[in-house]
N, C-alpha and C positions, 0 to 999 in steps of 0.2 A: 503494500499500499505506500510506505514511505516513499519509494522508488517510482511509482506513478506518479504520485504528486508532484515529485521533483522534476520529472520527465515533462508533465502536461504545463508546469508553472514555467519551465525553460521554452518550450514550445509557445506558450502564450505570449514570453517577450520577444522571440525570434520573429513571430508573426508581426508584432508591432514594431520591431526594427526593420522588418521588411518593406513596410508601408512608408518608412522614412525614405525611400526612393522616390516618392511621389512628390509631384508640386505640392504645397510652394517649397518643400524643403530639397528636393532634388539632388539627392545623395544617392545617383543612380546606382554605383556599385554594390548597393545594401540589398538591391533586389536578389541578385544571384547569389551574394554573399550569405544573407538571411536563410534564405531557402537553403542553402549548400550546407550551413551549419545544423540545420533542423535534420536535413538527410542523415548527416554524420552521428549526431548526437541524440535524437530523438526516435529516429525511424529504421536507423540500418540496424539490421539483426530481429527487427520484430517478426516473430513467427505468425503469430495470431492475427487474423484479420480484424478483431476487435480492438487490439493493442493499436494496430496501425490507424485505424479509424479514429480511436481516441485520440492518438497525437496527432494527427492531421486536423482534426476538428479544432483540438487546442491553439493550432499553429493560425488558422483561419480566423478563430473568434479574435485573436489577439490583432490580427490584421484589419478585421472590419469594424472593431469596437474603437480602432483610432481612425481608419480610413474613410468609415463611413459617419464619424460623428458630426459633420456637417448637417445631416439630415434632422439633427434637433432643434434647428433653426426653422423649420418648417413645420415638423412634426416629432415629438419624442415618441409617441407611441409606435408612429412609422418606424423610427430609428430601432426600437426595441423588437419590432416584428422583422424587420430586414436582416440585421446581424444574425440570427440562427438561422435563417433561410439561405443567404448568401454562405454561410460557414458551411451548411452542409451540401451545397451544389459544389463546391470547392473540395470539400474532403473526401467525397465519396470516389469518386476516379482516382486521387493520390492513394488512397487506401488499398486499390487493387494492383498496385505497383509492388512487383517483390522487393524483400528488404534485402534482396543481393541476387549476384548473378548479371549476366550480359543483357537481359532483356531490362534492366533497370534504367541502362543509360537512353534508350528510347521511351520508355514507361513514363518516365518522370516529366519530359516536354509534352509527351501527348496527354498525359493527365492536366497539366496545366490550361493546355488548349482546349481541350474537352469541358474543362470546368469553366473558364471563360466563355466560350461559346454558348455553353448552355443559361449562363446566369445573364447574358446579353440579350436573351430571347425569353427567358420566364424569372420572376413572375410578373405581371404587368407591362409586356412587352420588354422586359430586360430593365436592369440596371448597370449599364458598362460604367460608371463612374467607378474611379478608384482602382481601376483595373494595371495589371501590370506593366502593359506597354507603356502607359503614359509615364511611368518613372524613367523610361529609355530614351527620350525625345533629347536629352543631352550627352547621352551615351554612343558608342559605337555602331549600336546595332538600329539604330532610327532606319537608315537607308534600307533595311530589308523590308519596310513597308511597301517598297514600291514593287516587290516580287509576291507577298502574300499578306499584306495588311497588316493590322496591328498582332493578329494570332502568329504572324511569322516572328514580330517582335518577340511575342510572350514564348514561343517555341525555344529562341536562342536564349532567353532568360533560364529556362530552363535546363538547357546544354549547359549554361555558366553555372549552375546550382551543382551539376553533376560534376565540373571540373573541380568546384571548390571542395565538394565531399572527397573525393579521390584525391586531391592534394593532401587535404587534412588526413586522409588513411595514408598516405605517404606509397600509393599504388601509382607510382610514376607512368608506368607503360599502359594503364588503362584509360590517362588523359588524352591520349595521342588524338583518336580520332575524334572526341567532343572539341578538342582545341581546333583541330582542322575545319570543322562545321562551323566554329564560333567566328573564324578568319574568314571562311571561305565564302560563306552566303554575303556577309558585307561587301566584300570585294565585287563578287558578280553582280550586285545591286549596283556599284558604282559604274561597272561597266554596261549597264543596260542604256540602250538608246533613249536620250530623252524626248517628252513630247513635242510637237511641232509648235514653233513661236508662229502665229498669224499676225499680230500687229501688238505694237506697245501703247497703252494708254496711261493717263495720270489718273490715280484712284486717290480717292479721300474717304477716310472713316472718322465719323462726327462722334465724340464723346462729350454728352450733356454736362458731366460732372454732377457733385453731389456727395453726399453721406452715404455710407455703408449702411446695411440693415434697417433700410427704409420701406419694409414691407407694408407698413400701415401707415395712415396720416399723411402720404404723399399725393397731392392733388396731381392729377393728369395733366392738366391744364400746364402746370409749372416744369413739368419735363417737356413739354412740347417746347414751352417759350424759351427753355433753355437749349434745346437745338437749334431754334431759331436765332438765337442770340450767338451761339459759337459760328453759325454758318454765316450770319451779317458779318461778325467779327473777322473772319478768314480774309485774307485779301489775295489768296491765291486763286489760279484755274485749275478745274478739274475735268474729265470726260465723264468719270463715273463716281457720285457719292453714295455711302452706305450711312443710313442713320440707323440708330439702335432698337431694339426689340421695347413695344410698348412705347415708343416716341410719339403716337397719336391715338385719339379715341375718337369713337362716334356711336351716338346711340340710335342711329339709323344703318343703313345700307352705306358702305363708307364712299360707294359710287356717288351718292347724293349729298353727301357731307360737305361742310363749308371749309373743313380742314383739306380736303384732297383738293380744291379750288386754292387754297394758299400754298399747298404742296407745288401745285402745276406752276404755279408765278413763279416759286423759288426756284424750281427746275430750268424755267425759261431764263430767268435772270441770271443763274448760273452757266447755260447753255452745256447742261450735264444730265444725263440719265441718273435719276435718284430713286433710290431704293431705300424705301420707308417702311415700319410696320405700324399696323393698326389693332387696337383692342376694339373689336366691334361687338357691341352688344347686341344680344338677341333674346328680346323678351325680358321677364324679369331674372331667369335664373341660367340662362347660358351666355356664352360668348364665342366669337372665332377669332383666332391669333392669326392676322392676315398680313402678308406683306405684299408690296405691290411695287412695280415697277412704273417710273413716270418718264416719257420721254420730253425733252425741252420744248418741241415743236407740237406735237400731237396729244400730250398729256397722258392720262391712264393708258398703258400698254397691257398691263396682265397684273394678274394676282394669282398667289399661292397662299394656300390655308393649310397653317402647320399639320401635318400628318401624326408624328409621335409627341403624345402630350406626356407631361411630367406628372407620375403619379404622387398624389399628395401636395401637388404643387398647381397644375392645373383642373384637376378631378381628383375626387377621393373614392378608390376602390372600395367596395362594401361599405359605402358610407352609413348605412342603417346600423352596422355592427359597430362602426367606430366611432360614430357621434355620440354615443353615451360616456364616452372615455377620453374624449379630446376635444378642445377649443377647436374647432373648424370654422371661427369667423373668417378667417384670412382667405379661405376657400368658399365662399358664400356662392359663387356663379361658378359652373361649370363648361370647360370648354367644349366644343363639337370639333371632332377631328376632321381634317380634309382629306382628298384622295388625289393619286397619282403621284408622278414624279414631282421633286422640287425644281422648278426651270421655269424661269420666267424670260418672256420674249422680251425685247427691245431693240431701239436703233442701233446698237452696238453688237448685235446677236443677242444669243441666249446665253442666259447667265442663271447657273445653277445656285440654289439657296437652300440653305438649312437654317431653321430659326433656332436659336438658344440651344436647347437641350440636344437637339437633333445631331448637332456637332460631333456628338459621343457614338453615333451609330455611323459605321463605314457605308452600310448599304444605302443609306438615305444619299449620301454624296455621291455613291456609285451611280444610282438611278439618276440623279441629276446629269452628271457628266455623261452618261449612256444616251441621255435625251437631248445632248448637244450642248451643256453647259461648257462654255469656254475658260470662265472662271467662276469661283466660288465666293457669295456672299452670305455672311453670317453674322445677322443683327441679333444681339443677345443683352441680357438683363444685368444680371448679378448682384444688384441693388437690394436685393432681399438677404444677403449674406453678410455679416459683419467682418468676417475675417478674409484673406486672400485665397484660401483652399480652392474654394470653387473656383474663382475667376482665374486662378493658377492652372487648374486642371483643364479648364475649356479652352485656355490659350495652349495646352498641351496637345489637346485633342485637335484644335485647327492645325497644329503643326504636322499629325500623324495624316490627318486628309489631305493635307497639299501634297506629301511625300507618294503618298498612296495612289491619287488621282492624277499628280503630275499638272496639278493647277495651282494659281496664286490663290490664295483664301483672304478674303477681307473681313475682317473680325470687328464688328461695332458695339461696344457695349456701353452701358448709361454710365455706369460708375466704376465698371471693373476694369479688365485690361483690353483696350482696344489695341488691334496690330495689322500689319500689313507682311503677310507670310509668303516665302519664296516656294515653287516646288521642290526645293532641297530640303525645305524644314527650317530655313534661316528666317529670322524676325527681322525684316529691314527695320521697321518702325515699331514702336509700342510706347503707350501711353503710360501714366501712373495712375494708380487708383484715385478714385474722387475728382480727378482734375478734369477741368473743361478744356477741351482741345480738339482740333482738327488734325489729323495726320494726313498727310500727301505724300506721294510717291510714284515711281514708275511702276507698272505693272503689266504682266504680257496675256493677251488672249491667246489660248494656246487649244491646240486640236490633238487628235491621238490618243491612244489608251495606253495605260500601262498593265503588266500581268494583274496585279491585283483588281485593276477596274474588269479586267476581260473574266478573270476566274471567279472573283468574290471569295468569299470565306469558306464556300462549303467543300472543295477538294482537300484543305487542311484539316477542316473537321471530321470529314470521312476517315481519312488516314489516321488520325489520331483517334478515332471511335474504334477502329479496325485492331490498333496496336494496345490499346487499354482492353479490348475483349480479348484478344491473343494474351494478354499477361494472366487475365482472370482463368483462361483454359489452362494455359501453364501451372497456376496454382493449384488447380481442383485436380490436375492431373498426378499430382506428387502426392502419394497416399502416406507418405509419413509426415507430412505438414498438419498443423493442427488447422489450417484453413478448411481442409476437407471437412 
């Protein structure tokens, strides 16, 4: 019993250590180091499946108690419910990997990939925040996203963990092929041909400014006025300008609102395509999160209604069950989900768009790019959070989306980080938290696709599922193992 408590306590701490690889801490080596130490000290030699499951559950419990703590600013009951669910999703495949042997080197990366792929889909459409790929945006494996998306980056984190484990065990010969994989994949990504540059434009992102943690008592009108003031005070020129999420509101269809007329006049004065976002009320209890494109000469060109809504942010799953135990006054209205790929037609051509939380989902950017998007716009908010955790992870996601899609990403936040990101994942311009600013710089309209855009996440997910299933077969075929 004492040994188990020590093991699980150590696993809990190593899980928390692993999460320090994520933004805003950004200590990317701690991703593979934390997992590698767990493999060596808490998992290696665990013959019984329930021991491996218990150790894996302790690891991910420590990870998500830290990594998902930002949820408490939306809903404490949601955080309490989410942590054990996310823990179980990640712990189950890892518990099926043998505690030793040659299949372990494949099983660990496969288990991480499979677990993350599942939790990006369920529950409530997935919760991909605080995933292991976000911790590697400043590390050497970011480029692998062009080949296999964020799951490819996560697989390399698993390979790195195996290397750490074997180095700690002084198994020098067993380090060779994982080390080759950890080096060869990013080198191959560097050699992959870039997407095609069709044109260069001047792009601007507007950050209205203001305090963080203002999810209550912030008049919508003041947010719009801050955008207007920041735009009016800016002395530059642009071909494309992005305003942040909820920069406008309408109590009627936005097409007939006075704010649309005002935005059309702004676009005409700038002689720029303006991308803006509307909180469009629908009756007393519903709303739409709509992003629109406005051409300087013709006005409203297209609209996109946000498809992937934020659970416990824009709607409350199982509201009738949750309401007796939580204050849901901040989510009094529920959003109506849109349909179709995120792409806006404009005089500059098609622009892919993901709204706020959607930037965490690579498939949504992929759909917009496949539909013709040559640059990616990401209006976002972040003002609901009082720390830099969510803004930092949102920017890290934008960097991943840029690399895997081969597109420039323009992220405009109300008070978080606004940024212009190149297809290589470099942040060429970035705001500070809370400041009112317009960032402008050259960005490219690009065509062509990357392997990650063409293939999506399913091939790597399928391979990971096969490897984990084979690990299970191997365990069950060994009659002397307690797993049987």
